[in-house]
C-alpha positions as CSV (number, residue, x, y, z in Angstrom):
1,M,80.3,37.3,18.0
2,M,80.3,40.9,19.3
3,R,77.1,42.8,19.6
4,D,76.9,46.3,18.3
5,N,74.2,48.0,20.2
6,D,73.0,49.7,17.0
7,L,72.4,46.3,15.3
8,A,68.7,45.6,14.6
9,L,67.1,42.1,14.8
10,A,66.1,40.5,11.5
11,L,62.6,39.1,11.2
12,T,61.9,36.6,8.5
13,M,58.9,36.8,6.2
14,G,57.6,33.4,7.0
15,E,54.6,32.0,5.1
16,P,53.1,35.1,3.3
17,S,49.6,33.6,3.2
18,G,49.6,33.0,7.0
19,I,49.4,35.3,10.0
20,G,53.1,36.3,9.9
21,P,52.5,39.6,8.1
22,E,49.7,40.6,10.4
23,I,51.5,39.9,13.6
24,T,54.6,41.7,12.3
25,L,52.6,44.8,11.7
26,K,51.0,44.6,15.1
27,A,54.3,44.0,16.8
28,W,55.7,47.2,15.2
29,L,52.6,49.1,16.3
30,G,53.3,48.0,19.9
31,R,57.0,48.9,19.8
32,D,56.7,51.8,22.2
33,G,54.3,50.3,24.8
34,R,56.3,47.0,24.9
35,S,59.8,48.7,24.6
36,L,60.7,46.6,21.6
37,P,64.3,46.8,20.2
38,P,64.7,47.9,16.6
39,F,63.9,45.2,14.0
40,F,63.5,44.9,10.2
41,V,61.8,42.4,8.1
42,A,63.5,40.5,5.2
43,G,60.4,40.3,3.0
44,D,58.3,41.8,0.3
45,P,57.3,45.4,1.1
46,S,54.1,45.2,-0.8
47,L,53.0,42.3,1.4
48,Y,53.0,44.5,4.5
49,R,51.5,47.5,2.7
50,E,48.7,45.4,1.3
51,T,48.1,43.4,4.5
52,G,47.9,46.7,6.5
53,A,45.5,48.2,4.0
54,A,43.3,45.1,4.0
55,L,43.1,44.8,7.8
56,G,43.0,48.5,8.6
57,I,46.3,48.4,10.3
58,D,48.0,51.8,9.8
59,V,51.7,51.0,9.6
60,P,54.1,53.0,7.4
61,V,56.4,50.7,5.5
62,R,59.8,51.8,4.3
63,E,62.2,49.9,2.1
64,I,65.8,49.9,3.3
65,G,68.9,49.0,1.3
66,M,71.0,47.6,4.1
67,P,70.3,46.4,7.7
68,E,72.2,49.3,9.2
69,E,69.4,51.7,8.2
70,A,66.8,49.9,10.3
71,A,67.6,51.5,13.6
72,Q,67.1,55.0,12.2
73,V,63.9,54.1,10.4
74,F,62.3,52.0,13.1
75,A,60.8,54.8,15.2
76,T,58.6,56.1,12.3
77,A,58.2,53.1,9.9
78,L,58.5,49.4,9.6
79,P,61.9,48.8,7.9
80,V,61.7,46.1,5.2
81,L,64.8,44.7,3.4
82,P,63.2,43.6,0.1
83,V,62.8,39.9,-0.8
84,P,60.3,39.9,-3.6
85,L,57.5,37.3,-3.8
86,A,56.8,35.5,-7.1
87,E,53.1,36.2,-6.9
88,K,50.7,38.1,-4.8
89,P,49.7,35.9,-1.9
90,V,46.1,35.2,-0.9
91,A,45.4,35.0,2.9
92,G,44.8,31.4,3.9
93,L,45.8,29.8,0.6
94,L,49.3,28.3,0.1
95,S,51.3,29.0,-3.1
96,A,54.3,26.9,-4.0
97,A,55.4,29.7,-6.2
98,N,56.3,31.8,-3.2
99,A,58.3,29.1,-1.4
100,A,61.6,30.1,-2.9
101,A,61.1,33.7,-1.5
102,V,60.3,32.3,2.0
103,L,63.6,30.4,2.0
104,S,65.5,33.4,0.6
105,S,64.2,35.5,3.5
106,I,65.6,32.9,6.0
107,D,68.9,32.7,4.1
108,L,69.3,36.5,4.0
109,A,68.5,36.9,7.7
110,C,70.9,34.1,8.7
111,D,73.7,35.5,6.5
112,L,73.3,39.0,8.0
113,V,73.7,37.7,11.5
114,L,76.7,35.6,10.6
115,Q,78.2,38.7,9.0
116,D,77.6,40.8,12.2
117,K,75.1,43.0,10.4
118,A,72.1,41.9,12.4
119,A,71.8,41.0,16.1
120,G,69.8,37.9,15.7
121,I,66.9,36.2,13.9
122,V,63.3,36.0,14.8
123,T,61.6,33.6,12.4
124,N,57.9,34.0,11.5
125,P,56.1,30.7,11.1
126,I,56.6,28.7,7.9
127,H,54.3,26.1,6.4
128,K,56.5,23.0,6.0
129,R,54.4,21.2,3.4
130,A,54.6,24.2,1.0
131,L,58.4,24.2,1.4
132,Y,58.8,20.4,1.1
133,E,56.9,20.6,-2.2
134,A,59.3,23.3,-3.3
135,G,62.4,21.1,-2.5
136,L,63.2,21.7,1.2
137,T,64.9,18.5,2.5
138,M,65.3,19.5,6.1
139,P,62.6,18.7,8.7
140,G,62.1,22.4,9.6
141,H,63.5,25.8,10.5
142,T,65.8,24.5,13.3
143,E,67.6,22.0,11.2
144,Y,67.8,24.3,8.2
145,L,69.4,27.1,10.3
146,A,71.7,24.7,12.0
147,E,73.1,23.5,8.7
148,R,73.3,27.0,7.2
149,S,75.1,28.4,10.3
150,G,77.8,25.7,10.4
151,G,76.3,22.4,11.2
152,A,76.0,22.8,15.0
153,T,73.8,20.4,17.0
154,P,70.8,22.4,18.2
155,A,68.2,22.0,20.9
156,M,64.7,23.4,21.0
157,M,63.7,25.3,24.1
158,L,60.2,26.5,24.6
159,S,59.6,29.2,27.3
160,C,57.0,31.5,28.8
161,P,57.3,33.6,31.9
162,G,58.2,31.2,34.7
163,L,58.9,28.1,32.7
164,R,61.6,26.8,30.3
165,V,61.3,23.3,28.8
166,V,63.6,21.4,26.4
167,P,62.3,18.1,24.8
168,V,64.9,15.5,24.2
169,T,62.9,14.1,21.2
170,V,60.7,16.4,19.2
171,H,58.6,15.5,16.1
172,L,58.4,11.7,16.5
173,S,55.5,9.4,17.3
174,L,55.3,8.5,21.0
175,R,56.5,4.9,20.1
176,D,59.5,6.2,18.1
177,A,60.3,8.9,20.8
178,V,60.6,6.3,23.5
179,A,62.8,4.1,21.2
180,A,65.0,7.1,20.4
181,L,65.9,7.8,24.1
182,S,69.4,6.9,25.1
183,V,72.0,8.0,27.6
184,R,73.7,10.0,24.8
185,T,70.6,11.7,23.3
186,I,69.5,12.8,26.8
187,A,72.9,13.9,27.9
188,D,73.6,15.8,24.6
189,R,70.4,17.9,25.0
190,G,71.0,18.5,28.7
191,V,74.6,19.7,28.2
192,I,73.4,22.1,25.4
193,L,70.7,23.4,27.8
194,A,73.0,23.9,30.7
195,R,75.7,25.7,28.7
196,S,73.1,27.9,27.0
197,L,71.4,28.9,30.2
198,A,74.8,30.2,31.2
199,S,75.9,31.9,28.0
200,D,72.5,33.1,26.7
201,F,70.7,34.0,30.0
202,G,73.5,34.7,32.4
203,I,72.6,31.9,34.9
204,G,75.9,31.1,36.6
205,C,74.8,27.8,38.1
206,P,71.8,26.5,36.1
207,R,69.4,24.2,38.0
208,I,68.0,21.6,35.6
209,M,65.2,19.2,36.5
210,V,65.1,16.0,34.4
211,A,61.7,14.6,33.9
212,A,61.0,10.9,34.2
213,L,59.5,9.0,31.3
214,N,57.2,6.6,33.1
215,P,54.4,7.3,35.7
216,H,55.8,7.8,39.3
217,A,59.3,7.8,37.8
218,G,59.0,4.1,37.1
219,E,58.4,3.1,40.7
220,E,61.9,1.7,41.0
221,G,61.5,-0.4,37.9
222,H,58.0,-1.7,38.5
223,L,56.5,0.7,35.9
224,G,59.4,0.8,33.5
225,R,63.2,0.6,33.7
226,E,64.1,3.7,31.5
227,E,64.7,5.8,34.6
228,I,67.2,3.3,36.0
229,E,68.9,2.2,32.8
230,I,68.9,5.4,30.7
231,I,67.9,8.6,32.5
232,R,69.9,8.3,35.7
233,P,73.1,7.4,33.8
234,A,72.4,10.4,31.5
235,I,72.1,12.7,34.6
236,E,75.5,11.4,35.8
237,A,77.0,12.0,32.4
238,M,75.6,15.6,32.2
239,Q,76.8,16.4,35.7
240,A,80.3,15.2,34.8
241,Q,80.4,17.4,31.6
242,V,78.9,20.5,33.2
243,P,80.0,20.5,36.8
244,D,78.9,24.1,37.3
245,A,75.3,23.1,36.7
246,E,73.0,21.1,39.0
247,F,70.9,18.3,37.5
248,F,68.1,16.7,39.5
249,G,65.8,13.8,38.8
250,P,64.4,11.8,37.2
251,A,61.3,13.4,38.7
252,P,57.7,12.4,38.0
253,A,56.3,14.6,35.3
254,D,52.9,15.1,36.9
255,T,54.5,17.0,39.9
256,L,56.9,19.2,38.0
257,F,54.9,22.1,36.7
258,H,52.8,23.5,39.5
259,V,53.8,26.9,40.8
260,A,55.8,25.8,43.8
261,A,57.7,23.2,41.8
262,R,58.7,25.8,39.1
263,A,60.5,27.8,41.7
264,R,63.0,25.0,42.3
265,Y,64.6,24.9,38.8
266,D,65.6,27.1,35.9
267,A,64.5,24.6,33.2
268,V,63.1,21.1,32.7
269,L,64.6,18.6,30.4
270,C,61.6,16.6,29.1
271,M,61.7,13.2,27.3
272,Y,59.3,13.9,24.5
273,H,57.4,16.7,22.7
274,D,54.0,16.8,24.5
275,Q,55.5,16.2,27.9
276,A,57.2,19.6,27.4
277,L,54.6,21.6,25.4
278,I,51.4,20.7,27.2
279,P,52.3,22.4,30.5
280,L,53.9,25.3,28.7
281,K,50.9,26.0,26.5
282,T,48.5,25.5,29.4
283,I,50.4,28.0,31.5
284,D,50.6,30.7,28.8
285,F,49.4,29.9,25.3
286,E,49.7,33.3,23.8
287,H,53.2,34.3,24.9
288,G,55.3,31.1,24.4
289,V,58.7,31.5,22.6
290,N,60.7,28.9,20.7
291,T,64.4,29.5,21.1
292,T,67.1,27.4,19.3
293,L,69.9,26.6,21.7
294,G,73.4,25.7,20.6
295,L,73.7,27.7,17.4
296,P,76.4,30.4,16.8
297,I,73.6,32.7,15.9
298,V,70.6,34.0,18.0
299,R,67.3,32.5,16.8
300,T,63.9,32.7,18.3
301,S,60.4,32.2,17.0
302,P,56.8,32.5,18.1
303,D,55.5,29.3,19.5
304,H,52.7,28.8,17.0
305,G,52.1,28.0,13.3
306,T,50.9,29.9,10.3
307,A,47.2,29.8,11.4
308,L,45.9,29.7,7.8
309,D,42.4,29.4,9.2
310,I,42.4,32.9,10.6
311,A,44.8,34.6,8.2
312,G,43.5,37.8,6.7
313,R,40.8,38.2,9.4
314,G,42.6,40.6,11.8
315,Q,42.3,38.1,14.7
316,A,45.9,37.1,15.1
317,H,47.5,37.9,18.5
318,P,51.1,39.2,18.3
319,G,52.0,38.3,21.9
320,S,54.2,35.3,21.0
321,L,56.1,37.3,18.3
322,I,56.6,40.2,20.7
323,E,58.0,37.9,23.3
324,A,60.3,36.2,20.7
325,I,61.7,39.6,19.8
326,H,62.4,40.5,23.4
327,M,64.0,37.0,23.9
328,A,66.3,37.4,20.9
329,D,67.4,40.8,22.1
330,E,68.0,39.5,25.6
331,I,70.2,36.6,24.3
332,A,72.1,38.9,21.9
333,R,72.9,41.3,24.7
334,C,73.9,38.5,27.1
335,R,76.2,37.0,24.6
336,A,77.8,40.3,23.8
337,N,78.3,41.1,27.5
338,A,79.9,37.7,28.0
339,A,82.2,38.2,25.0
């Protein structure tokens, strides 16, 4: 997909009763100081006007008829491509009536990128329970976008300045996550990671550290045999499939994330959710970015949820959304240059 430098990024509306509208307004306000690329929102214009008025956030909102208008509007107003809500949202209170509009916003943004009318998608947080009750059958954003953009196998990468992590298993109990590990599942994620570091971040020879599952990397089988029977064969399989990358490990997870260790790799392939997310959120909680690797479209997201408990209070920090916008722009430009 070629990148037209005038294409704006598409932000989805996300859960309208959460903090998405607030952080979107705050991100636009910080556009100059943070050198943000142009973006527009696929959402209800009244949502942003009313959120701004309620919180005292002075942001002009301008409806646009097509995404091509966003770049010209962005300097003086927040461009919004209308996706009407069914009812006026109340901050902090979910409404099943608005779930269809939330999905429509995602659909519209995805379609515009596939049609080369937007550079990439930055998804504001959704509330999965509200969407499940409205009929969503996918586990979440990532799976939904993967199916809608052609059925690619995606991988979730979380990043902050100085650290990139990809969990092999994601939203599973710890017991189920261990049971789900296999040579193939580990190798599949690692191959996606290696190829994406090259195509999306311009890293010619990616260095990927593979985390062990057990303490002390299993102590040669005395504390578990997963490293011997699953992880090491997976590393060999990844190296064979992506010879231009370097795969190391399995390495004890408790020594992987200090400052000196992070200088030795470009990303860590972790075995389960918390092994990846605890160090990342400890290092930089407010600026983490969720990037979906392996899709034909560019997709990033803030690394946090809807935060219904603080919605409507003016307390939401836009840092993660701002970093997600920067990341989407970086990937879109890298892909365009490679093409």
